[in-house]
C-alpha positions as CSV (number, residue, x, y, z in Angstrom):
1,X,57.3,135.2,74.5
2,X,61.1,135.7,74.5
3,X,63.1,133.1,72.6
4,X,66.6,133.0,74.0
5,X,67.8,129.6,72.8
6,X,71.2,130.7,71.4
7,X,74.4,131.4,73.2
8,X,76.7,134.4,72.7
9,X,80.1,132.9,72.3
10,X,83.2,134.5,70.7
11,X,81.3,137.5,69.5
12,X,78.5,135.7,67.8
13,X,75.2,134.0,68.5
14,X,75.5,130.2,68.1
15,X,73.1,127.4,68.5
16,X,73.6,125.0,71.4
17,X,75.6,121.8,70.7
18,X,72.8,119.7,72.2
19,X,69.5,121.7,72.3
20,X,67.6,121.4,75.6
21,X,64.8,123.9,75.8
22,X,63.7,125.1,79.2
23,X,60.5,127.1,79.8
24,X,60.9,130.1,82.2
25,X,57.7,130.6,84.2
26,X,56.4,133.9,85.5
27,X,55.5,133.1,89.1
28,X,52.8,135.8,89.3
29,X,50.6,134.2,86.6
30,X,52.3,130.8,86.0
31,X,52.6,131.5,82.3
32,X,55.7,130.8,80.2
33,X,57.4,134.1,79.3
34,X,60.6,132.8,77.8
35,X,62.2,129.7,76.3
36,X,66.0,129.3,77.0
37,X,68.5,126.6,76.2
38,X,70.3,124.7,79.0
39,X,73.9,124.5,78.1
40,X,75.8,121.2,77.7
41,X,79.4,120.4,78.5
42,X,80.3,121.1,74.8
43,X,78.8,124.6,75.1
44,X,80.7,125.3,78.3
45,X,83.9,124.1,76.7
46,X,83.4,126.4,73.6
47,X,82.7,129.4,75.9
48,X,85.8,128.6,78.0
49,X,88.0,128.3,75.0
50,X,86.7,131.6,73.6
51,X,87.4,133.3,77.0
52,X,90.9,131.9,77.2
53,X,91.7,133.1,73.7
54,X,90.3,136.6,74.4
55,X,92.3,136.8,77.6
56,X,95.5,136.4,75.6
57,X,95.2,139.8,74.1
58,X,93.3,141.4,76.9
59,X,96.0,140.6,79.5
60,X,98.6,142.6,77.6
61,X,96.3,145.7,77.0
62,X,96.9,148.9,78.8
63,X,94.7,149.5,81.9
64,X,93.4,152.8,80.4
65,X,92.0,151.1,77.4
66,X,90.0,148.7,79.6
67,X,88.1,151.5,81.4
68,X,84.6,152.5,80.2
69,X,85.6,156.2,80.2
70,X,89.0,157.8,79.6
71,X,90.5,158.6,82.9
72,X,93.5,161.0,82.7
């Protein structure tokens, strides 16, 4: 069974501020195949702050550096 209870925020895996586990059910056999965490307002705020901070450097970067391949 997959255990996906942490969130990837600001480049690292962090535990939820208020853990709320949720079982993900496989509809074909009705068995639990993963446990995830449902985010809280605090988790959303932490993610939003990290995204805003990351955008400060990203917005000034050259377009070429943002592309997955080097286009000349």
